[in-house]
C-alpha atoms as an extended CHARMM CRD file, in Angstrom:
* protein
*
       114  EXT
         1         1  GLU       CA              4.2490000000      120.0540000000       16.4520000000  PROA      1               0.0000000000
         2         2  LEU       CA              7.7650000000      120.6240000000       17.6980000000  PROA      2               0.0000000000
         3         3  VAL       CA              9.9550000000      123.4580000000       16.4950000000  PROA      3               0.0000000000
         4         4  PHE       CA             13.6480000000      123.4050000000       17.3770000000  PROA      4               0.0000000000
         5         5  ILE       CA             15.9860000000      126.3880000000       17.2560000000  PROA      5               0.0000000000
         6         6  ALA       CA             19.7920000000      126.2270000000       17.3930000000  PROA      6               0.0000000000
         7         7  GLY       CA             22.3110000000      129.0300000000       17.0950000000  PROA      7               0.0000000000
         8         8  VAL       CA             19.7740000000      131.8430000000       16.7260000000  PROA      8               0.0000000000
         9         9  PRO       CA             20.4230000000      135.1050000000       18.6440000000  PROA      9               0.0000000000
        10        10  ALA       CA             18.0110000000      135.8550000000       21.5010000000  PROA      10              0.0000000000
        11        11  ASN       CA             16.1790000000      138.6950000000       19.7210000000  PROA      11              0.0000000000
        12        12  ASP       CA             15.4980000000      136.6200000000       16.6000000000  PROA      12              0.0000000000
        13        13  ARG       CA             14.6380000000      133.5960000000       18.7550000000  PROA      13              0.0000000000
        14        14  ALA       CA             11.9670000000      135.6400000000       20.5450000000  PROA      14              0.0000000000
        15        15  ILE       CA             10.4900000000      136.7240000000       17.2000000000  PROA      15              0.0000000000
        16        16  LEU       CA             10.4390000000      133.1440000000       15.8800000000  PROA      16              0.0000000000
        17        17  THR       CA              8.8290000000      131.8730000000       19.0780000000  PROA      17              0.0000000000
        18        18  ALA       CA              6.1470000000      134.5690000000       18.9450000000  PROA      18              0.0000000000
        19        19  ALA       CA              5.4430000000      133.8350000000       15.2610000000  PROA      19              0.0000000000
        20        20  ALA       CA              5.1500000000      130.1000000000       15.9940000000  PROA      20              0.0000000000
        21        21  LYS       CA              2.7560000000      130.7170000000       18.8720000000  PROA      21              0.0000000000
        22        22  ALA       CA              0.7060000000      133.0470000000       16.6520000000  PROA      22              0.0000000000
        23        23  ASP       CA              0.3590000000      130.1180000000       14.2450000000  PROA      23              0.0000000000
        24        24  GLY       CA             -0.7880000000      127.8360000000       17.0730000000  PROA      24              0.0000000000
        25        25  ILE       CA              2.5270000000      126.0160000000       17.5730000000  PROA      25              0.0000000000
        26        26  PRO       CA              2.9720000000      125.8770000000       21.3550000000  PROA      26              0.0000000000
        27        27  SER       CA              6.2880000000      124.0400000000       21.5900000000  PROA      27              0.0000000000
        28        28  VAL       CA              9.4220000000      125.8990000000       20.4880000000  PROA      28              0.0000000000
        29        29  SER       CA             12.6710000000      124.7240000000       22.0730000000  PROA      29              0.0000000000
        30        30  GLU       CA             16.2080000000      126.0250000000       21.9380000000  PROA      30              0.0000000000
        31        31  VAL       CA             18.5510000000      123.0490000000       21.6770000000  PROA      31              0.0000000000
        32        32  GLY       CA             22.2390000000      122.3090000000       21.3290000000  PROA      32              0.0000000000
        33        33  ILE       CA             23.7140000000      120.5650000000       18.3060000000  PROA      33              0.0000000000
        34        34  GLU       CA             23.8350000000      117.1030000000       19.9010000000  PROA      34              0.0000000000
        35        35  GLN       CA             20.2530000000      117.3960000000       21.1910000000  PROA      35              0.0000000000
        36        36  LEU       CA             19.1960000000      118.4630000000       17.7150000000  PROA      36              0.0000000000
        37        37  LYS       CA             20.8500000000      115.4380000000       16.0950000000  PROA      37              0.0000000000
        38        38  GLU       CA             19.1790000000      113.1020000000       18.5990000000  PROA      38              0.0000000000
        39        39  ALA       CA             15.7910000000      114.7210000000       17.9650000000  PROA      39              0.0000000000
        40        40  VAL       CA             16.1800000000      114.4200000000       14.1800000000  PROA      40              0.0000000000
        41        41  GLN       CA             17.1520000000      110.7550000000       14.4790000000  PROA      41              0.0000000000
        42        42  GLY       CA             14.0370000000      110.2260000000       16.5990000000  PROA      42              0.0000000000
        43        43  GLY       CA             11.9030000000      111.9410000000       13.9400000000  PROA      43              0.0000000000
        44        44  ARG       CA             10.5420000000      114.4610000000       16.4230000000  PROA      44              0.0000000000
        45        45  PRO       CA             10.9160000000      118.0170000000       15.0790000000  PROA      45              0.0000000000
        46        46  SER       CA              8.4200000000      119.3410000000       12.5500000000  PROA      46              0.0000000000
        47        47  LEU       CA             10.6030000000      122.3710000000       11.7840000000  PROA      47              0.0000000000
        48        48  ILE       CA             14.2040000000      123.3680000000       12.5320000000  PROA      48              0.0000000000
        49        49  PHE       CA             15.7580000000      126.8360000000       12.5410000000  PROA      49              0.0000000000
        50        50  LEU       CA             19.5620000000      127.0130000000       12.3780000000  PROA      50              0.0000000000
        51        51  GLY       CA             21.1610000000      130.3700000000       13.1170000000  PROA      51              0.0000000000
        52        52  ASP       CA             24.3230000000      131.9800000000       11.8940000000  PROA      52              0.0000000000
        53        53  ALA       CA             25.6440000000      131.9840000000       15.4780000000  PROA      53              0.0000000000
        54        54  LEU       CA             26.5460000000      128.3380000000       14.7900000000  PROA      54              0.0000000000
        55        55  PRO       CA             30.0720000000      127.7460000000       13.4540000000  PROA      55              0.0000000000
        56        56  ASP       CA             28.7140000000      126.5500000000       10.0720000000  PROA      56              0.0000000000
        57        57  PRO       CA             24.9170000000      126.2710000000        9.8090000000  PROA      57              0.0000000000
        58        58  VAL       CA             25.0580000000      125.0800000000        6.1860000000  PROA      58              0.0000000000
        59        59  ALA       CA             27.3940000000      122.2100000000        7.0920000000  PROA      59              0.0000000000
        60        60  LEU       CA             25.1570000000      121.3070000000       10.0520000000  PROA      60              0.0000000000
        61        61  CYS       CA             22.1310000000      121.3020000000        7.7510000000  PROA      61              0.0000000000
        62        62  ALA       CA             23.9170000000      118.8900000000        5.4080000000  PROA      62              0.0000000000
        63        63  GLU       CA             24.9440000000      116.7470000000        8.3870000000  PROA      63              0.0000000000
        64        64  LEU       CA             21.3460000000      116.5820000000        9.6390000000  PROA      64              0.0000000000
        65        65  ARG       CA             20.1550000000      115.6090000000        6.1550000000  PROA      65              0.0000000000
        66        66  ALA       CA             22.7240000000      112.7830000000        6.0800000000  PROA      66              0.0000000000
        67        67  LEU       CA             21.4510000000      111.1980000000        9.3160000000  PROA      67              0.0000000000
        68        68  PRO       CA             19.7350000000      107.8020000000        8.9130000000  PROA      68              0.0000000000
        69        69  GLY       CA             16.0100000000      107.7000000000        8.2220000000  PROA      69              0.0000000000
        70        70  GLU       CA             13.6340000000      109.3590000000        5.8010000000  PROA      70              0.0000000000
        71        71  ASP       CA             12.5420000000      111.9570000000        8.3800000000  PROA      71              0.0000000000
        72        72  ALA       CA             16.0140000000      113.5150000000        8.3170000000  PROA      72              0.0000000000
        73        73  LYS       CA             15.8400000000      113.9830000000        4.5580000000  PROA      73              0.0000000000
        74        74  GLU       CA             12.3290000000      115.4540000000        4.5430000000  PROA      74              0.0000000000
        75        75  MET       CA             12.3680000000      117.6330000000        7.6710000000  PROA      75              0.0000000000
        76        76  PRO       CA             12.0690000000      121.3710000000        6.9140000000  PROA      76              0.0000000000
        77        77  ILE       CA             15.2060000000      123.2730000000        7.9160000000  PROA      77              0.0000000000
        78        78  ILE       CA             15.5110000000      127.0490000000        7.6710000000  PROA      78              0.0000000000
        79        79  ILE       CA             18.7920000000      128.8710000000        8.1220000000  PROA      79              0.0000000000
        80        80  VAL       CA             18.3120000000      132.2200000000        9.8600000000  PROA      80              0.0000000000
        81        81  ALA       CA             21.0290000000      134.5850000000        8.7070000000  PROA      81              0.0000000000
        82        82  ASN       CA             21.7300000000      138.1860000000        7.9350000000  PROA      82              0.0000000000
        83        83  GLN       CA             22.0400000000      137.7760000000        4.1540000000  PROA      83              0.0000000000
        84        84  SER       CA             24.1290000000      140.9540000000        3.8390000000  PROA      84              0.0000000000
        85        85  GLN       CA             26.8620000000      139.3070000000        5.9240000000  PROA      85              0.0000000000
        86        86  VAL       CA             26.8900000000      135.9100000000        4.1670000000  PROA      86              0.0000000000
        87        87  GLN       CA             29.3510000000      135.4710000000        1.3070000000  PROA      87              0.0000000000
        88        88  PRO       CA             28.4660000000      133.7740000000       -0.9830000000  PROA      88              0.0000000000
        89        89  PRO       CA             24.7120000000      133.9870000000       -0.4060000000  PROA      89              0.0000000000
        90        90  ILE       CA             23.2620000000      130.9500000000        1.3570000000  PROA      90              0.0000000000
        91        91  ARG       CA             21.0620000000      130.1200000000       -1.6420000000  PROA      91              0.0000000000
        92        92  ALA       CA             24.2390000000      129.1980000000       -3.5550000000  PROA      92              0.0000000000
        93        93  PHE       CA             24.7130000000      126.0680000000       -1.4350000000  PROA      93              0.0000000000
        94        94  THR       CA             23.4480000000      122.5420000000       -2.0560000000  PROA      94              0.0000000000
        95        95  PRO       CA             19.7210000000      122.1650000000       -2.7890000000  PROA      95              0.0000000000
        96        96  ALA       CA             19.6640000000      119.1510000000       -0.4400000000  PROA      96              0.0000000000
        97        97  CYS       CA             19.7880000000      121.6790000000        2.3740000000  PROA      97              0.0000000000
        98        98  VAL       CA             16.7000000000      123.8610000000        2.6040000000  PROA      98              0.0000000000
        99        99  ALA       CA             17.9460000000      127.3720000000        3.3120000000  PROA      99              0.0000000000
       100       100  ASP       CA             15.9690000000      130.5970000000        3.2600000000  PROA      100             0.0000000000
       101       101  ALA       CA             16.6430000000      134.0770000000        4.4490000000  PROA      101             0.0000000000
       102       102  PHE       CA             14.7760000000      135.0280000000        7.5950000000  PROA      102             0.0000000000
       103       103  ASP       CA             12.7210000000      138.1840000000        7.3570000000  PROA      103             0.0000000000
       104       104  ALA       CA             12.3950000000      139.5430000000       10.8950000000  PROA      104             0.0000000000
       105       105  ALA       CA              9.8370000000      142.1690000000        9.8730000000  PROA      105             0.0000000000
       106       106  LEU       CA              7.5530000000      139.5230000000        8.3690000000  PROA      106             0.0000000000
       107       107  ALA       CA              7.7950000000      137.3420000000       11.4770000000  PROA      107             0.0000000000
       108       108  GLN       CA              7.0740000000      140.3300000000       13.7300000000  PROA      108             0.0000000000
       109       109  SER       CA              3.9810000000      141.2710000000       11.7060000000  PROA      109             0.0000000000
       110       110  ARG       CA              2.7050000000      137.6560000000       11.8580000000  PROA      110             0.0000000000
       111       111  ALA       CA              3.2890000000      137.5460000000       15.6140000000  PROA      111             0.0000000000
       112       112  ALA       CA              1.4750000000      140.8630000000       16.0800000000  PROA      112             0.0000000000
       113       113  ALA       CA             -1.4500000000      139.6600000000       13.9690000000  PROA      113             0.0000000000
       114       114  GLY       CA             -1.8150000000      136.4600000000       16.0340000000  PROA      114             0.0000000000
């Protein structure tokens, strides 16, 4: 299983990586936008995290979903954002883009339990 992370601050990236490893997912890679698009077109990632350090993570999510192939449309994508700083809330955007708030405390407790 491959997990790709783009635009996530270092602290949150470390938490996500630890949580993935606690769940037995050994391969978590930080990638740039172009690398991410290539990986999605190749059907490789099993999960993608997009961070709010990207210029527009919601637009990137929609762009990834629009890439050719069924894998692009079905691949789980989570937007990692500080919900208190996002106006309007991310959940208000298109349902074609899977977007959930990231709970750092939950990820830390899962990593500690692993």
